[in-house]
C-alpha positions in Angstrom: 19.2 -0.5 -0.2 20.2 0.4 3.5 16.6 2.4 3.6 14.7 -0.7 2.6 16.6 -3.0 5.1 15.9 -0.4 7.8 12.3 -0.2 7.0 12.1 -3.8 7.0 13.5 -4.0 10.6 11.1 -1.2 11.9 8.0 -2.7 10.4 8.5 -6.0 12.6 7.2 -3.8 15.3 3.4 -4.2 15.0 2.9 -1.0 16.9 5.2 0.9 14.6 3.3 -0.5 11.3 0.0 0.7 12.8 1.0 4.1 13.7 2.8 4.2 10.2 -0.5 3.5 8.4 -2.3 6.2 10.4 0.5 8.7 9.5 0.6 8.0 5.9 -3.2 8.2 5.4 -3.5 11.2 7.6 -0.7 13.2 5.9 -1.8 12.0 2.5 -5.1 13.5 3.2 -3.2 16.7 4.3 -1.5 16.8 1.0 -4.8 16.6 -0.9 -6.5 19.1 1.3 -3.7 21.7 0.9 -3.4 21.3 -2.8 -7.3 21.8 -3.0 -6.9 25.0 -1.1 -3.8 26.2 -3.0 -5.3 25.8 -6.0 -8.7 27.4 -5.0 -6.7 30.6 -3.5 -3.9 30.7 -6.1 -4.6 29.2 -9.3 -8.4 30.0 -9.9 -8.6 31.9 -13.1 -11.0 34.4 -11.7 -8.6 35.3 -8.9 -5.6 37.8 -9.5 -3.3 36.4 -6.7 -0.5 38.5 -5.3 2.2 37.7 -2.7 0.2 39.6 -0.3 -2.7 37.5 -0.7 -1.1 34.4 -0.2 0.7 35.9 3.0 -2.6 37.0 4.2 -4.2 33.4 3.5 -1.2 31.8 5.3 -1.6 34.2 8.4 -5.4 33.5 8.6 -4.6 29.7 8.4 -1.6 29.3 10.6 -1.2 32.2 13.0 -4.0 31.4 15.3 -2.5 28.2 16.1 0.4 29.9 17.9 -2.3 30.0 20.6 -3.9 26.7 20.1 -0.6 24.9 20.0 0.4 25.0 23.7 -2.9 23.7 24.7 -2.4 20.9 22.2 0.8 20.1 23.9 -0.6 20.0 27.5 -3.5 18.0 26.3 -1.4 15.5 24.4 0.4 14.7 27.5 -2.9 13.9 29.2 -5.3 12.5 26.5 -4.8 9.2 25.1 -3.0 9.7 21.8 -4.7 7.0 20.0 -8.1 8.8 20.7 -6.5 11.9 19.3 -5.8 10.3 16.1 -9.2 8.6 15.9 -11.5 11.6 16.8 -9.2 14.1 15.3 -9.4 12.6 11.8 -13.1 11.9 12.0 -13.5 15.6 12.8 -11.4 16.6 10.0 -13.3 14.4 7.6 -16.4 16.4 8.5 -14.9 19.8 8.4 -13.3 19.0 5.0 -16.6 18.1 3.6 -17.9 21.3 4.7 -15.0 23.1 3.1 -16.0 21.5 -0.3 -19.6 22.7 0.3 -18.5 26.1 0.8 -16.3 26.0 -2.5 -19.3 24.8 -4.5 -21.6 27.5 -2.9 -19.1 30.4 -3.7 -19.3 31.9 -0.4 -17.3 35.0 0.6 -13.7 34.2 1.1 -13.6 34.8 5.0 -16.1 32.0 5.5 -14.0 29.5 3.5 -10.9 30.6 5.4 -12.9 29.9 8.9 -13.5 26.3 7.6 -10.0 25.7 6.5 -8.9 27.1 9.7 -10.9 24.4 11.8 -9.2 21.6 9.9 -5.8 23.2 10.5 -6.4 23.5 14.1 -7.1 19.7 14.6 -4.1 19.1 12.4 -1.9 20.5 15.4 -3.0 17.8 17.5 -2.6 15.0 15.2 0.9 15.7 13.8 2.4 16.6 17.1 0.8 13.3 18.4 2.3 11.6 15.9 5.9 12.7 16.9 5.3 12.2 20.6 4.0 8.6 20.1 6.8 7.6 18.0 9.1 6.6 21.0 6.3 4.4 22.2 6.4 2.0 19.5 10.2 1.5 18.7 13.1 1.0 21.1 16.0 3.4 21.7 18.3 2.0 19.7 16.1 2.3 16.5 14.7 5.6 17.2 17.1 7.7 14.9 16.2 5.1 12.2 12.4 5.5 13.1 12.8 9.3 12.8 14.3 9.2 9.5 11.7 6.9 7.8 8.5 7.6 9.6 8.3 11.5 9.3 9.9 11.3 5.9 7.3 8.7 4.7 4.6 11.0 6.0 6.0 13.8 4.2 6.2 11.7 1.2 2.7 10.6 1.7 1.8 14.4 1.7 3.6 14.9 -1.5 1.9 11.9 -3.0 -1.4 13.2 -1.9 -0.6 16.5 -3.4 0.1 14.8 -6.6 -3.1 12.9 -6.6 -5.0 16.1 -6.0 -3.1 17.6 -8.9 -4.0 14.7 -11.1 -7.9 14.9 -9.9 -7.9 18.6 -10.7 -6.1 18.5 -14.0 -7.3 15.3 -15.8 -10.5 13.9 -13.9 -12.4 16.9 -12.3 -11.7 20.6 -13.0 -13.2 21.2 -9.4 -11.3 22.1 -6.3 -14.4 20.9 -4.4 -13.7 17.5 -5.6 -10.2 17.6 -4.5 -11.3 18.7 -1.1 -13.8 15.6 -0.9 -11.0 13.3 -1.9 -8.9 14.6 1.3 -12.2 14.1 3.5 -12.3 10.6 2.4 -8.5 9.9 3.2 -9.2 11.6 6.7 -11.9 9.1 7.3 -9.7 6.1 6.3 -7.0 7.5 8.6 -9.5 7.3 11.6 -10.4 3.7 10.8 -6.8 2.8 10.6 -6.4 4.2 14.3 -8.7 1.6 15.6 -6.2 -1.2 14.9 -3.9 0.6 17.6 -4.4 -0.4 21.4 -5.8 2.6 23.5 -3.2 2.5 25.9 -0.2 1.7 23.7 0.9 5.3 22.6 0.8 7.0 26.0 1.0 9.0 27.9 1.5 6.8 31.0 -1.6 6.4 33.1 -0.6 8.5 36.0 -0.5 11.6 33.5 -3.8 11.0 31.9 -6.4 13.5 33.3 -9.5 13.1 31.1 -11.2 16.2 32.3 -10.8 19.0 29.9 -11.1 21.8 32.5 -8.4 20.2 34.4 -5.9 20.0 31.6 -6.5 23.5 30.4 -6.2 25.0 34.1 -2.7 23.4 34.1 -1.5 24.5 30.8 0.5 27.5 31.7 2.2 25.8 34.7 2.9 22.8 32.4 4.4 24.9 29.6 6.8 26.5 32.1 7.8 23.5 33.2 8.2 22.2 29.8 10.6 25.2 28.8 12.5 24.6 31.9 13.0 21.0 31.1 14.2 22.0 27.5 16.5 24.8 28.9 18.2 22.5 31.4 21.8 21.8 30.5 21.5 18.0 29.4 19.0 19.4 26.8 20.7 22.4 25.5 21.5 20.8 22.2 17.7 20.3 21.5 16.9 23.9 22.1 19.6 24.8 19.6 18.3 22.4 17.2 14.8 23.9 17.4 15.9 27.3 17.0 18.0 26.1 13.8 15.2 24.3 12.4 12.7 27.4 12.9 15.0 29.3 10.9 15.5 26.9 8.2 11.4 26.7 8.2 11.5 30.4 7.7 13.7 30.1 4.6 11.5 27.4 3.2 8.5 29.6 3.8 9.9 32.4 2.0 11.0 30.2 -1.1 7.4 28.6 -1.1 5.9 31.8 -1.8 8.4 32.7 -4.3 7.5 29.5 -6.3 4.0 29.9 -6.1 4.3 33.3 -7.6 6.9 32.1 -10.2 4.6 29.2 -11.3 1.5 31.5 -11.5 3.0 34.4 -13.5 6.6 34.3 -14.4 7.4 30.7 -15.8 4.2 30.1 -17.5 1.4 32.0 -19.1 -1.6 29.4 -18.6 -2.8 28.6 -15.1 -3.2 25.0 -15.9 0.5 25.0 -16.9 1.5 26.7 -13.8 -0.4 24.3 -11.8 1.5 21.5 -13.5 4.8 23.1 -13.2 4.0 23.6 -9.3 3.1 19.8 -9.2 6.3 18.8 -10.7 8.4 20.9 -8.2 6.4 19.4 -5.3 7.2 15.7 -6.6 10.7 16.5 -7.0 11.0 18.2 -3.6 9.4 14.8 -2.4 12.3 13.0 -4.0 14.7 15.2 -1.9 12.8 14.2 1.2 13.3 10.5 0.2 16.9 11.0 -0.3 17.2 12.7 3.0 15.9 9.5 4.6 18.3 7.4 2.9 21.2 9.9 3.7 20.4 11.1 7.2 20.8 7.9 9.1 24.4 7.5 7.7 25.4 11.0 8.1 23.9 11.7 11.4 25.7 8.7 13.0 29.2 9.7 11.5 28.8 13.3 12.1 26.3 13.7 15.0 22.8 15.0 14.4 23.9 18.7 15.3 26.7 18.6 12.8 24.3 17.3 10.1 22.1 20.1 10.7 24.9 22.4 10.0 26.0 20.8 6.9 22.4 20.8 5.6 22.1 24.5 6.2 25.6 25.4 4.6 24.6 23.3 1.6 21.3 25.0 1.2 23.1 28.4 1.5 25.5 27.8 -1.2 23.2 25.9 -3.8 19.9 27.9 -3.0 21.9 30.9 -4.3 23.3 29.4 -7.3 20.2 28.0 -8.5 17.7 30.7 -7.4 19.1 33.7 -9.2 18.5 32.4 -12.8 14.8 32.4 -12.1 14.5 29.5 -14.6 12.6 26.4 -14.7 15.4 23.8 -14.6 17.2 25.5 -12.0 14.0 25.8 -9.8 13.3 22.2 -10.1 17.0 21.3 -9.1 16.7 23.6 -6.2 13.3 21.8 -5.1 15.3 18.5 -4.8 18.2 20.4 -2.8 16.1 22.0 -0.4 13.9 19.0 0.1 16.7 17.0 0.9 18.5 19.5 3.2 15.1 20.7 5.0 14.0 17.1 5.7 17.6 15.9 6.6 17.8 18.8 9.2 14.2 18.2 10.3 14.9 14.4 11.0 18.2 15.3 12.9 16.2 17.6 15.1 13.3 15.4 15.6 15.8 12.9 16.9 17.7 15.1 19.2 14.5 16.4 20.9 13.1 12.9 21.3 16.1 11.4 22.6 16.7 14.5 24.9 13.1 15.0 26.2 11.3 12.8 28.8 8.1 11.0 27.8 5.9 13.0 30.0 7.1 16.5 28.2 7.1 15.2 24.6 3.7 16.4 23.7 4.0 19.9 24.8 7.4 20.1 23.4 6.6 18.8 20.1 3.4 21.3 20.1 5.7 24.2 20.8 7.9 22.9 17.9 4.8 23.2 15.8 3.9 26.5 16.7 7.5 27.6 15.9 7.0 26.0 12.6 3.8 28.1 11.9 5.0 31.5 13.0 8.3 31.0 10.9 6.3 30.1 7.9 3.8 33.0 8.2 6.6 35.4 8.8 8.4 34.2 5.9 5.2 34.7 3.9 5.2 38.4 5.3 8.6 38.9 4.4 8.1 37.5 0.9 5.1 39.8 0.4 7.1 42.9 1.1 10.0 41.9 -1.1 8.4 40.1 -4.2 7.4 41.9 -7.5 4.1 40.9 -9.0 5.9 38.0 -11.0 8.0 36.6 -8.1 11.5 37.4 -9.2 13.4 39.2 -6.5 17.2 38.8 -6.3 17.2 40.4 -2.8 14.9 37.7 -1.3 17.0 35.0 -2.7 20.3 36.5 -1.3 18.5 37.2 2.1 17.5 33.5 2.4 21.1 32.5 1.6 22.3 34.6 4.4 20.0 33.2 6.8 20.8 29.7 5.9 24.5 30.6 6.2 23.9 32.0 9.7 22.3 28.7 10.8 25.4 26.8 9.6 27.8 29.1 11.5 25.8 29.1 14.7 25.4 25.5 14.7 29.2 25.0 14.0 30.1 27.0 17.0 27.7 25.4 19.3 28.9 21.9 18.3 32.6 23.0 18.8 31.5 24.3 22.2 29.8 21.2 23.2 32.6 18.9 22.3 35.1 21.0 24.1 32.8 20.6 27.3 32.8 16.9 27.3 
C-alpha cells in the first residue's frame, strides 16, 4: 500500500518518529479522556441529557480557549516546543487524576467542568505545538506526506483511545472515573516519550525564544497583528481561504456530532449501554474514514491541488450527508460516519499543508493557535445551533438540510477562489 510505503519513508527521520510517538500517546489520551467526560455527561443513567445540556457543556469546555488560544500561539513561537510537550502532558496527567477524584466524590457539575476546563486549556498548547513542530522534523519535499500521515495518525490514536475507553467502561469497569484515570496514565506516557526528543530540535529558532513569561504575554497583541498581516498577504491568501473553509466544515461536524449523540442516547436505542456501544461503533467507523483520508489525500491533493481537494471534500459531504442523514436510521448513520470522517479529515490534511507551506516558521505557532481557536468557536457555535433546532430525540430534517447547504456553500466558494487564483498565475 502507498500509505505504508510513505510511512516507512517518514519513519527514517528520527525526529519524526519521536514526535509521532508523542502525538500518538497524547492524542490517544485525549480520546480516552473525552470519552470519559462524554459518558459521564451524556450516558449516565441518572442524567436526563438534552441538546441544550450538551451545548452548554461544550461552551464551558471550549469557549474560554478563544481567549487562551492567541496567547498559546505567541508563547509557542518563543517557548521550546519540546518543553511544552513534556510539562504540558505532565500537568494534564495530574489534572485528569483530579477529574477522576471529582467524579468519584459526586461533586456539583460546575466543579467537574472547571477541572475538565483546565485539561482542555493545556491541550491547546500541545496540539498547536505538534502542528507547528512538524516542519522541523521532515524536509519540505515530504511535508504533504507528513501532514497526511501524522495528524491522521493522531486522530486514529484518539479514536483508538476512545475505543479503549468504551471497552473499559462497558466490559471491565462500569466507572467513568476509571476511564479518566486511564487517560491520566497515557498523558504521563506522552510526557516521558517527549524526553527522547532533543530540547532544541522542534524550535523555534534560538533568536525567537524569550523564556520570560511577562515578556511573551506583553508582546502578544503585537505578535497577533503581525501574524494576521502575514496570513493576509497575497502569497498566503490560499491559506486564509483554506482556514475559513475548514472552520465552516468544523461547524458542520459539530452540529452532526450533537445530533449523533442525541440519536444514540434516545432515538436509535432504548438502553444507555446499547446507545454507548452504538456511539463507540460510529466513532470507530469514522476513524476508518480518517484512515481512508490519509490514503487518498496525498494522491488527490497532488493531482487536483490542495485547494481543489478541499472543494471536492465539501461537495461530497454536501451530497452524501443529505442522502444518508435524512433516514435517521442506524445503517445510514454508520455509513455517514465513514463519509464525514473521510471528507473532514481529507480537508484538514489539505488545510494543514497549505498553512504550513505558506507560513514562515516564526509565525506558525500563533497561526495554528488561531486555527485551533476557530475550531473551538465553530464547534461550540454548531452545538448551540443544534440545541435550538434538535427535538428531544435528535431527529431534525431541518438541521440535516442546513448542514448540507453549508457544505455546498464551502464547495462553491473554494471553486471560485481556485478559479481566480489559477487565472492570476
